[in-house]
C-alpha positions as CSV (number, residue, x, y, z in Angstrom):
1,M,95.5,104.6,121.1
2,Y,99.0,105.8,120.8
3,D,101.4,108.5,122.0
4,A,103.9,110.3,119.7
5,I,107.4,111.4,120.3
6,V,108.6,114.0,117.7
7,L,112.4,114.6,117.6
8,A,113.1,118.3,116.9
9,G,116.5,118.9,118.4
10,G,119.0,118.2,115.6
11,A,121.8,120.6,114.6
12,A,120.7,120.8,110.9
13,R,124.4,121.0,109.9
14,R,123.5,120.4,106.2
15,L,121.2,123.4,106.4
16,G,123.9,125.6,107.9
17,G,122.5,125.4,111.4
18,A,119.1,126.8,110.4
19,A,116.1,126.2,112.8
20,K,114.9,123.3,110.5
21,P,111.7,122.5,112.4
22,Q,110.4,126.0,111.8
23,L,111.1,126.1,108.0
24,D,107.9,126.6,106.0
25,V,106.5,124.1,103.6
26,G,103.2,124.9,102.1
27,G,102.2,127.5,104.7
28,A,103.1,125.4,107.8
29,S,106.3,124.7,109.5
30,L,107.9,121.3,109.1
31,L,107.3,120.7,112.8
32,D,103.6,121.6,112.6
33,R,103.1,119.3,109.6
34,V,104.5,116.4,111.6
35,L,102.4,117.3,114.6
36,D,99.3,117.4,112.4
37,A,100.2,114.0,111.1
38,A,100.0,112.7,114.7
39,Q,96.8,114.6,115.6
40,D,95.1,111.3,116.7
41,A,97.7,110.7,119.3
42,R,96.6,110.7,122.9
43,G,99.6,112.8,123.8
44,I,102.5,114.3,121.8
45,V,106.0,114.9,123.2
46,V,108.4,117.1,121.3
47,V,112.0,116.6,122.2
48,G,114.1,119.7,121.5
49,P,114.2,123.4,122.3
50,E,110.8,124.9,122.9
51,Q,109.5,126.8,119.8
52,P,106.3,127.9,118.2
53,V,103.8,125.1,117.5
54,G,100.2,125.0,116.5
55,R,98.9,122.5,119.1
56,D,99.3,121.5,122.7
57,V,102.4,119.3,123.3
58,A,104.7,118.3,126.1
59,W,108.3,119.4,125.9
60,A,111.4,117.4,126.8
61,R,115.1,117.9,126.2
62,E,117.7,115.2,125.5
63,A,120.7,115.0,127.9
64,P,123.0,116.4,126.9
65,P,121.3,118.7,124.3
66,G,122.5,117.5,120.9
67,G,123.0,114.0,122.3
68,G,121.3,112.4,119.2
69,P,118.0,110.7,118.4
70,V,118.4,107.8,120.9
71,A,119.0,110.3,123.7
72,A,115.9,112.2,122.5
73,L,113.8,109.0,122.7
74,A,115.1,108.3,126.2
75,A,114.1,111.8,127.2
76,G,110.6,111.6,125.7
77,L,109.6,108.1,126.6
78,P,108.9,108.8,130.3
79,L,106.3,111.4,129.3
80,T,104.3,108.8,127.4
81,T,101.8,106.2,128.8
82,A,100.2,104.6,125.7
83,Q,101.2,101.0,124.8
84,I,102.1,102.1,121.3
85,V,104.6,105.0,120.8
86,V,105.0,106.6,117.3
87,T,108.5,108.1,116.9
88,L,108.9,110.7,114.2
89,A,111.6,113.1,113.0
90,A,110.4,116.7,112.7
91,D,111.4,117.0,109.1
92,L,108.9,114.6,107.4
93,P,106.4,116.8,105.6
94,W,104.6,113.9,103.9
95,I,104.4,111.4,106.8
96,A,100.7,111.8,107.7
97,P,99.3,108.9,105.7
98,A,102.0,106.5,107.1
99,V,101.1,107.0,110.8
100,A,98.0,104.8,110.8
101,Q,99.8,102.1,108.9
102,L,102.7,102.1,111.3
103,V,100.4,101.9,114.3
104,A,98.4,99.0,112.7
105,A,101.6,97.1,111.9
106,V,103.2,97.2,115.4
107,P,104.0,93.7,116.6
108,A,103.5,92.4,120.1
109,D,107.2,92.9,120.9
110,G,109.1,95.2,118.7
111,L,108.4,98.0,116.2
112,A,107.2,98.8,112.7
113,Q,109.2,101.2,110.5
114,L,109.0,102.6,107.0
115,V,111.2,101.0,104.4
116,D,111.5,102.8,101.1
117,R,111.5,101.2,97.6
118,D,115.3,100.9,97.7
119,G,115.2,98.9,100.9
120,R,116.4,101.7,103.2
121,A,114.8,101.7,106.7
122,N,113.7,105.0,108.2
123,H,114.3,104.5,111.9
124,L,112.6,107.8,112.7
125,A,109.4,107.0,111.0
126,A,108.3,104.2,113.2
127,A,105.8,102.9,115.8
128,W,107.1,100.9,118.8
129,R,105.5,98.7,121.4
130,R,106.2,100.9,124.5
131,S,107.6,98.0,126.5
132,S,109.9,97.1,123.6
133,L,111.3,100.6,123.3
134,A,111.9,100.8,127.0
135,G,113.6,97.4,127.0
136,A,115.8,98.4,124.0
137,L,116.9,101.6,125.7
138,A,117.7,99.8,128.9
139,A,119.7,97.1,127.0
140,L,121.6,99.8,125.0
141,G,122.9,101.6,128.1
142,D,124.1,105.2,127.7
143,P,121.9,106.8,124.9
144,N,124.2,109.8,124.4
145,G,125.5,109.6,120.8
146,A,124.1,106.1,120.3
147,S,122.9,105.2,116.8
148,M,119.3,104.4,116.0
149,R,120.5,101.3,114.2
150,R,121.9,99.9,117.5
151,L,118.7,100.7,119.2
152,V,116.5,99.0,116.6
153,G,118.8,96.0,116.7
154,R,117.7,95.4,120.2
155,A,114.1,95.0,119.3
156,A,112.8,91.4,119.2
157,V,110.7,91.9,116.0
158,V,111.0,94.6,113.3
159,V,108.1,94.8,110.9
160,P,108.8,96.7,107.6
161,V,106.1,98.9,106.3
162,P,106.6,99.5,102.5
163,D,107.0,103.2,101.6
164,V,106.4,103.2,97.9
165,V,104.9,106.7,97.8
166,G,107.6,108.6,99.6
167,W,105.9,109.3,103.0
168,G,109.3,109.2,104.7
169,R,111.1,111.7,102.6
170,D,112.9,114.2,104.9
171,C,114.3,117.6,104.4
172,D,118.0,117.3,105.2
173,T,119.3,119.8,102.6
174,W,118.2,123.0,100.9
175,D,117.5,121.0,97.7
176,D,115.2,118.7,99.7
177,L,113.4,121.8,101.1
178,A,113.0,123.4,97.7
179,A,111.5,120.1,96.3
180,A,109.1,119.9,99.2
181,R,108.0,123.5,98.7
182,D,107.5,122.9,95.0
183,E,105.4,119.8,95.7
184,A,103.4,121.6,98.4
185,G,102.1,124.2,96.0
186,G,104.7,126.1,94.0
187,H,108.0,127.6,94.8
188,T,107.2,131.4,94.8
189,M,109.6,134.3,94.8
190,T,108.8,134.7,98.5
191,D,109.8,131.1,99.1
192,R,113.1,131.7,97.3
193,L,113.9,134.8,99.2
194,E,113.1,133.1,102.5
195,E,115.2,130.1,101.5
196,W,118.1,132.3,100.4
197,T,117.9,134.4,103.6
198,E,118.0,131.2,105.7
199,Q,120.9,129.8,103.8
200,V,123.0,133.0,104.1
201,C,122.2,133.5,107.7
202,G,123.1,129.9,108.4
203,A,126.4,130.2,106.6
204,L,127.3,133.5,108.4
205,G,126.1,132.4,111.8
206,L,123.3,135.0,111.9
207,D,119.8,134.8,113.3
208,P,117.3,135.0,110.4
209,G,114.7,136.1,112.8
210,V,116.2,139.6,113.0
211,V,116.2,140.1,109.2
212,D,113.2,142.1,108.1
213,R,113.2,141.3,104.4
214,A,110.4,143.7,103.5
215,L,112.3,146.6,105.2
216,V,115.6,145.8,103.4
217,L,113.8,145.3,100.0
218,D,112.0,148.6,100.4
219,L,115.3,150.3,101.2
220,A,116.9,148.9,98.1
221,R,113.9,150.0,96.0
222,D,114.0,153.5,97.3
223,V,117.7,153.9,96.9
224,A,117.6,152.5,93.3
225,H,114.8,154.9,92.4
226,G,116.1,157.9,94.3
227,V,119.8,157.6,93.7
228,A,120.9,154.9,91.2
229,R,120.5,151.2,90.8
230,P,124.1,150.3,91.6
231,A,123.7,152.2,94.9
232,A,121.1,149.7,96.2
233,P,123.3,146.7,96.9
234,L,126.1,149.1,98.2
235,T,123.7,150.8,100.5
236,A,122.3,147.5,101.8
237,F,125.9,146.5,102.6
238,L,126.6,149.7,104.4
239,V,123.4,149.4,106.4
240,G,124.4,145.9,107.4
241,L,127.8,147.2,108.6
242,A,126.2,149.9,110.7
243,A,123.6,147.5,112.2
244,G,126.4,145.0,113.1
245,R,128.3,147.8,114.8
246,D,125.3,148.8,116.8
247,G,124.3,145.3,118.0
248,A,123.1,143.4,114.9
249,D,119.5,143.1,116.3
250,A,116.2,143.9,114.7
251,G,116.2,147.4,116.2
252,S,119.6,148.4,114.9
253,I,118.7,147.1,111.4
254,R,115.5,149.0,111.4
255,S,117.1,152.3,112.6
256,A,119.9,152.2,110.0
257,A,117.5,151.3,107.2
258,Q,115.0,154.1,108.2
259,T,117.8,156.6,108.3
260,V,119.0,155.7,104.8
261,T,115.5,155.4,103.4
262,S,114.8,159.0,104.4
263,M,118.0,160.1,102.7
264,A,117.1,158.2,99.5
265,L,113.6,159.6,99.4
266,A,115.0,163.1,99.9
267,A,117.5,162.5,97.1
268,G,114.7,161.3,94.8
269,E,112.7,164.5,95.5
270,R,115.7,166.7,94.8
271,G,116.3,164.8,91.5
272,A,112.6,165.4,90.5
273,D,112.9,169.1,91.3
274,D,116.1,169.4,89.3
275,S,114.6,167.6,86.3
276,G,111.5,169.9,86.5
């Protein structure tokens, strides 16, 4: 029996601030893949902002928000009761086979953690004896901004679990995410569009949730056919300007796109009549 704490509150700076736990890999979010990996847990605590998930979990928030992984563990631990606590980052799409091995390797006083073939320890792919984690947190003091290395250094025993397959590979960058998507079943055009939209929105400080890609792509198609191909990117830019002026939400984008789509369809009909 074990409980699990999943850390889902990072800033994802290397992903431009995108909501990393919700990024799709193989038809499921990164967070849901990690939650599925811990499906045998008696209870699961997700530390981070509440967000869509596919199973029942308890929610906690580190203090202050963004205080780092040690602060997140300090926030999640009081919501657990099992003597073994599995601690996982939310960006480990291949972690499922490692969970049972980590649980089996937990020492009487300490933790077991994955160590890759290069000797690098993954402090956020681990299983702790609950009393050891509580003691390490108490010995560390203020968890805000503290490093996982310092926390692990306060454990009496650290058992390495060899990760020769790559169970602990994370998705810190867009290249990592693209590789994970390729491995999960092929990097389709839809994947590439989603990835590019997320990258651009992250770079520009926009919410990708308000971007209706199908609507924008249909607009570009209708303008290209009804007016001229070079008009499509120019029109999309003008629609974006209008939507930004009117609030930059999903409704303003839809309204501007629908207005211009009607114009493009009408232009296409006039062109067909002229040619006839």
